[in-house]
C-alpha positions in Angstrom: 88.2 136.8 96.1 90.5 133.9 96.6 93.6 134.2 98.6 96.7 134.8 96.5 99.7 132.4 96.7 102.3 134.6 98.3 104.3 132.4 100.6 106.2 129.3 99.4 107.5 127.0 102.0 110.1 124.5 100.9 110.6 121.6 103.3 114.0 120.0 102.9 117.4 121.3 101.7 120.0 119.6 99.5 120.1 120.1 95.8 116.3 119.7 95.4 115.3 122.1 98.1 117.8 124.8 97.2 117.2 124.7 93.5 113.4 124.9 94.1 113.8 127.8 96.6 116.3 129.7 94.4 114.4 129.4 91.1 111.1 130.4 92.7 112.6 133.3 94.4 114.6 134.5 91.5 111.6 134.3 89.2 108.8 135.7 91.5 110.3 137.8 94.3 110.8 141.5 94.1 111.5 144.4 96.4 107.7 144.9 96.7 106.7 143.9 100.2 103.6 142.3 98.7 105.6 140.0 96.4 106.2 136.3 96.8 108.3 135.2 99.7 110.1 131.9 100.1 111.1 130.1 103.2 113.3 126.9 103.3 113.1 124.7 106.3 115.7 122.0 106.7 116.9 119.7 109.5 120.3 120.0 111.0 120.2 116.3 111.8 119.1 114.7 108.5 121.9 114.8 105.9 121.7 114.6 102.1 122.7 111.7 100.0 125.2 113.9 98.3 126.2 111.7 95.4 124.2 113.3 92.5 127.3 114.6 90.7 126.1 114.6 87.1 123.8 117.1 85.4 122.2 117.8 82.1 122.8 120.9 79.9 119.6 122.2 81.4 121.7 123.2 84.5 123.3 126.0 82.5 119.9 127.7 82.1 119.0 127.0 85.7 122.1 128.7 87.0 121.7 131.6 84.7 118.0 132.1 85.8 119.1 132.0 89.5 121.8 134.5 88.8 125.0 132.5 89.6 128.0 133.0 87.4 129.5 130.0 85.7 133.0 130.9 87.0 131.7 131.0 90.6 129.9 127.7 90.1 133.0 125.9 88.7 135.2 127.3 91.5 133.0 126.7 94.4 131.5 123.3 93.5 134.6 121.6 92.3 132.9 121.6 89.0 134.0 120.1 85.7 132.5 119.9 82.2 130.4 116.9 81.0 129.9 116.2 77.3 128.0 112.9 77.6 128.6 109.4 78.7 130.7 106.5 77.6 129.2 103.0 78.1 131.9 100.3 78.5 131.1 96.6 78.4 127.4 96.9 77.9 127.0 95.2 74.6 129.1 92.0 74.8 131.6 92.6 77.5 134.7 92.2 75.3 137.7 94.6 75.8 136.8 96.7 72.8 133.2 97.1 73.8 132.3 100.8 74.3 130.3 103.6 72.8 129.4 107.2 73.4 126.1 109.0 74.1 127.2 112.6 73.5 125.2 115.7 74.4 125.4 117.1 70.8 122.6 115.9 68.5 123.5 114.3 65.2 124.7 116.9 62.6 121.8 118.7 60.8 119.3 116.7 62.8 116.4 119.0 61.8 117.2 118.5 58.1 118.0 114.8 57.7 118.0 111.5 59.7 121.5 110.1 59.2 120.8 106.6 60.6 120.2 104.8 57.3 122.9 106.7 55.5 125.4 105.8 58.2 124.4 102.1 57.9 125.1 102.2 54.1 128.6 103.7 54.6 129.8 102.3 58.0 131.9 99.6 56.3 133.8 102.2 54.3 135.3 104.3 57.1 134.6 102.1 60.1 133.3 105.0 62.2 131.0 104.4 65.1 127.6 106.2 64.8 128.5 108.8 67.4 131.8 109.6 65.6 130.2 109.6 62.1 127.4 112.1 62.9 129.1 114.5 65.4 132.5 115.5 66.6 131.8 115.5 70.4 132.7 111.8 71.0 136.2 112.6 69.6 136.5 115.5 72.1 135.6 113.2 74.9 138.0 110.4 73.8 140.8 113.0 73.6 140.0 114.5 77.0 139.3 118.0 75.4 136.9 120.5 76.8 133.7 121.8 75.1 134.8 125.4 75.3 137.9 127.6 75.8 138.8 130.2 78.4 137.6 133.0 76.0 134.2 131.4 75.6 131.4 133.4 77.2 129.9 132.0 80.4 127.4 129.3 79.7 128.5 129.1 76.0 130.8 126.9 74.1 131.7 125.1 70.9 129.8 121.9 72.0 126.8 121.3 74.1 127.8 120.5 77.7 126.6 119.8 81.2 128.6 119.5 84.5 130.0 117.2 87.0 130.0 118.6 90.5 130.4 118.1 94.2 126.7 117.8 95.4 127.4 118.9 98.9 129.3 122.0 97.8 126.6 122.7 95.2 123.9 122.8 97.9 126.0 125.1 100.0 126.6 127.5 97.0 122.8 127.6 96.4 122.1 128.2 100.1 124.6 131.0 100.5 123.5 132.7 97.2 119.8 132.3 98.0 120.0 133.8 101.5 122.5 136.6 100.6 121.2 137.6 97.1 117.6 136.4 96.8 116.3 137.1 100.3 115.2 133.6 101.1 114.4 132.9 104.7 116.5 129.9 105.9 115.2 128.0 108.9 117.3 125.2 110.3 114.9 123.1 112.4 113.0 119.9 112.6 109.4 119.5 111.4 107.4 117.8 114.1 103.9 118.2 112.7 101.9 119.3 109.6 98.7 121.1 110.1 95.8 121.0 107.6 92.9 123.3 107.0 89.3 122.1 106.7 89.6 121.7 102.9 92.6 119.4 103.2 95.2 122.0 102.2 98.4 122.2 104.3 98.0 125.3 106.4 101.3 125.2 108.2 104.2 123.1 109.6 105.2 122.9 113.2 108.9 123.1 114.0 110.8 122.4 117.2 112.3 125.8 117.8 110.6 128.2 115.4 107.1 127.2 116.1 104.4 127.4 113.4 105.3 128.4 109.8 102.4 129.1 107.6 102.4 128.9 103.8 100.2 129.0 100.7 102.2 126.4 98.6 104.4 123.7 100.2 107.2 122.1 98.2 108.1 118.7 99.6 111.8 118.2 99.2 112.1 116.0 102.3 113.7 113.1 100.4 112.8 109.5 101.0 110.9 110.6 104.1 108.3 112.3 101.9 106.9 114.1 104.9 104.0 115.6 103.2 103.2 113.9 99.9 103.2 110.5 101.7 103.1 111.5 105.4 100.1 113.8 105.0 98.4 112.7 101.8 99.4 109.1 101.8 100.2 109.0 98.1 101.3 105.5 97.2 104.7 104.7 95.7 104.8 102.8 92.3 107.8 100.5 92.3 109.5 99.5 89.0 111.9 96.9 90.4 110.4 94.4 88.1 111.9 96.4 85.2 115.0 97.9 86.7 116.7 95.4 89.0 119.4 97.6 90.7 118.4 98.1 94.3 121.7 99.3 95.9 124.6 101.6 95.2 128.1 101.8 96.8 129.7 105.3 96.5 133.4 105.9 97.0 135.5 109.0 96.4 139.1 108.5 95.2 142.0 110.8 94.6 143.9 111.0 91.4 147.3 109.2 91.1 148.9 112.6 90.4 147.9 116.2 90.5 148.1 116.7 86.7 146.1 113.5 85.8 143.7 114.0 82.9 140.1 114.7 83.9 137.4 112.8 81.9 135.0 115.1 80.2 132.2 112.5 80.3 130.7 110.0 82.7 132.2 106.5 82.4 129.6 103.8 83.0 131.3 100.3 83.0 129.1 97.2 83.1 129.8 94.6 85.7 128.5 91.1 86.6 125.5 92.4 88.5 125.2 96.1 87.5 127.5 98.9 86.5 130.1 101.3 87.9 130.1 105.1 87.5 133.3 107.1 87.3 133.1 110.9 87.3 136.0 113.2 87.2 136.2 116.4 89.3 139.3 118.7 89.5 140.4 117.3 92.9 139.0 113.8 92.9 137.0 111.1 91.2 133.5 110.2 92.3 132.9 106.5 91.7 130.2 104.0 92.7 128.7 100.6 91.9 125.0 100.3 91.1 124.0 96.7 91.6 121.2 94.2 92.2 121.5 92.5 95.6 119.5 89.6 94.2 122.4 88.9 91.8 125.4 89.6 94.1 126.2 90.1 97.8 127.1 93.4 99.3 130.6 92.2 100.1 131.2 91.0 96.6 129.8 94.3 95.3 132.4 96.2 97.3 135.1 93.9 96.2 134.1 94.5 92.6 134.2 98.3 93.0 137.7 98.1 94.6 139.0 95.8 91.9 137.8 98.3 89.3 139.7 101.1 91.2 142.9 99.1 91.5 145.6 100.2 93.9 144.4 103.8 94.3 143.6 104.5 97.9 139.9 105.5 98.5 139.1 108.3 100.9 137.2 106.4 103.7 134.8 103.5 103.6 132.3 103.0 100.8 128.8 104.4 101.4 125.9 102.0 100.7 122.7 103.6 99.4 119.4 101.7 99.1 117.7 102.3 95.8 113.9 102.1 95.9 113.2 102.3 92.2 110.0 104.0 91.3 107.9 107.1 91.8 104.7 108.5 93.4 101.4 107.8 91.8 100.6 111.5 92.1 103.1 114.3 92.6 101.0 117.4 93.3 98.1 117.1 95.8 96.1 120.1 97.0 98.8 122.8 97.8 101.7 120.3 98.2 104.0 119.3 95.3 106.8 116.8 95.6 110.2 117.5 94.1 113.4 115.4 94.2 113.6 112.1 96.1 110.1 112.5 97.5 108.9 112.5 93.9 110.8 109.4 92.9 114.2 107.8 92.4 115.9 105.6 89.9 119.4 104.4 89.3 121.6 107.2 88.0 122.4 105.6 84.6 121.6 108.7 82.6 121.9 111.3 85.4 118.3 112.2 85.3 117.8 113.1 89.0 118.9 116.7 88.9 117.3 117.2 85.6 113.9 116.0 86.9 114.3 118.5 89.8 114.9 121.3 87.3 111.9 120.2 85.2 109.6 120.2 88.2 110.9 123.5 89.5 110.7 125.2 86.1 107.0 124.3 86.0 106.4 125.7 89.5 108.5 128.9 89.2 107.4 129.8 85.7 103.7 129.1 86.3 103.4 129.9 90.0 99.6 129.7 90.7 97.9 133.0 91.4 95.3 131.4 93.6 93.7 128.1 94.7 91.6 127.6 91.6 94.6 128.0 89.3 96.6 125.6 91.5 94.1 122.8 90.8 94.5 123.1 87.1 98.3 123.4 87.3 98.5 120.3 89.6 96.5 118.3 87.0 98.9 119.3 84.2 102.0 118.7 86.4 100.7 115.2 87.4 100.0 114.3 83.8 103.5 115.5 82.6 105.4 113.7 85.4 103.5 110.4 85.0 104.6 110.5 81.4 108.2 111.6 82.2 108.7 108.7 84.7 107.4 106.1 82.3 109.7 107.3 79.5 112.8 107.5 81.7 112.2 104.0 83.0 111.8 102.8 79.4 115.0 104.5 78.3 117.1 103.1 81.1 115.7 99.7 80.4 116.7 100.1 76.8 120.4 99.8 77.8 119.8 96.5 79.4 117.5 95.1 76.8 119.9 95.6 73.9 122.8 93.8 75.6 124.2 90.6 74.0 125.8 89.6 77.2 124.9 86.2 78.5 127.6 85.6 81.0 125.7 86.3 84.3 122.2 85.8 85.5 121.8 89.6 85.9 122.2 90.2 82.2 120.0 87.2 81.2 117.2 88.4 83.5 117.3 91.9 82.0 116.6 90.4 78.6 113.6 88.5 79.9 110.5 89.6 78.0 108.3 89.9 81.1 110.7 92.6 82.4 110.4 94.8 79.3 107.6 97.5 79.2 105.1 96.9 76.4 105.7 100.3 75.0 109.4 99.6 74.6 108.7 96.2 73.0 106.5 98.0 70.4 109.1 100.7 69.7 111.9 98.2 69.3 109.9 96.3 66.7 109.2 99.5 64.8 112.8 100.6 65.1 114.0 97.5 63.3 112.7 99.0 60.1 112.4 102.8 60.8 115.0 104.7 62.9 113.8 106.7 65.8 112.4 110.1 64.8 110.6 113.0 66.4 107.3 111.5 65.3 107.8 108.7 67.8 107.5 111.2 70.7 104.6 113.5 69.8 102.7 114.1 73.0 104.9 115.7 75.6 108.1 117.6 75.8 110.4 114.6 76.0 113.1 114.0 78.6 115.0 111.7 76.2 114.4 112.6 72.5 115.0 110.5 69.4 118.7 111.4 69.1 119.4 109.7 72.4 117.6 106.6 71.3 119.7 106.5 68.1 123.0 106.9 70.0 122.1 103.9 72.2 120.6 101.7 69.5 123.5 102.1 67.1 126.1 102.2 69.9 124.9 98.7 71.1 124.6 97.3 67.6 120.8 97.0 67.4 119.9 94.8 64.5 118.0 96.9 61.9 117.9 97.1 58.2 117.7 100.8 57.5 120.3 100.5 54.8 117.7 98.8 52.6 115.4 101.9 52.8 115.0 103.8 49.5 116.6 107.2 49.5 116.6 110.1 47.0 119.7 111.4 45.3 119.2 114.7 47.1 119.1 113.0 50.5 122.2 111.0 49.7 124.1 114.0 48.6 123.0 115.9 51.7 124.1 113.0 53.9 127.5 112.9 52.2 127.9 116.7 52.8 126.9 116.2 56.5 129.5 113.4 57.0 132.2 115.5 55.4 131.2 118.5 57.6 131.5 116.3 60.7 134.9 115.1 59.7 136.1 118.7 59.2 134.6 119.8 62.6 136.2 116.8 64.3 139.6 117.7 63.0 139.2 121.4 63.8 137.8 121.0 67.3 140.5 118.5 68.3 143.1 121.1 67.2 141.3 124.1 68.8 139.9 122.9 72.1 142.1 122.9 75.3 142.6 119.8 77.4 139.9 119.6 80.1 142.2 120.0 83.1 144.1 122.9 81.5 140.8 124.8 81.0 139.6 124.1 84.6 143.0 125.4 85.9 142.6 128.6 83.9 139.1 129.1 85.2 140.3 128.7 88.7 143.0 131.3 88.1 141.4 133.8 85.7 137.7 133.1 85.4 135.6 132.8 82.2 134.7 135.7 79.9 131.5 137.2 81.2 128.5 137.9 79.0 
């Protein structure tokens, strides 16, 4: 009989390591002494990047599955609510250039595709696509929250994710995992990795704690990729010929006053050689400039970021982060699976980093292999899924650059070059000139970015299409009219009912959310 997988060793801390350890332990550990055990080993010397401050709505389920209350999360992680992203200056760079990619799907998305109907009517009410098909963009523009203080934890009127302090988030996960989930936390440096005769990792050697054996090793060692690259030599597939940004400057800044509004969405503002993120937390803003060093200098990049911020005084110097855009060719080898930065890394344009960690950890925690034979099959499935995920994410990020009409700098001109566009994206764009994106365009895997996301970006950036010429039935037109009317009613009501974002966060800090 094959040996059971009973001891999981996570190498590396930060958000990736602690999400992995907490989810696996919460799902698979019991009071039974023979149940799965989890050990996390992290270095006291190697720090975390600590700038992954945007999540997806998936984080709500992750926190629930781990067992952390939403009130504690908001309070301890300097958390705020995120309802999507606003892209400023991406289409033509004029002062009025901006559109929303909200987290709510278009109204009645499972019943009707509203793209062509919106194109027929957009001249009548002059509403952007996001405003016409859902109310959430209006909430964002007004600075209103997606829920109220009486909403249950992890529930609300609108779909939402979070903005957070990444360092505080890792600490919350660490404390909860050790205190509530029984995870063994080892602070030490890994100095060697030992393999068995069949090539599996048998154990790791640490400086002070000696040999730590395990049955499955989760490589969360970041860019170092101690096991997936250091042991198994899995190559890295770069995509810098598609996505040109290779650096980021991060800077935390205070609000001008204590009661300043807190944006309930990420603000992504295009610049000459990249874009600036702006994330609102209760106590500060997290900002940064993602740029291509082939199109600007490091000094000019910092000057650009500081010009954007204006006279506000930043807390300390800007941190420069090297972006090595791409991913591993394989992600699960033998009994080692890479999660987080050891798996891959891309610019944070659509905040996919933490979501990819959650996706990987969900697979591992929910389908923890019983033995070595099962592990080989699961590894094959995992590798297939993540090869697909990375390709689709790269394609979706590139979409933002391909659709631009900007011609003012070499960066934007180069991004529209045909040889920098993936063939699959070229094919889809040609199709989407005549047929709006639908679920049938993404039939093979559970998609990271589904067709509503493509619609928001295509219509937000003025993609030239002729859907309005498509034939439509009287029934469909009447249904579309009812949908647009329902959205208008929901927009008016939600703007009246939902609290201002900062007011809600202040109440959560004082009273907490209603528990479920």
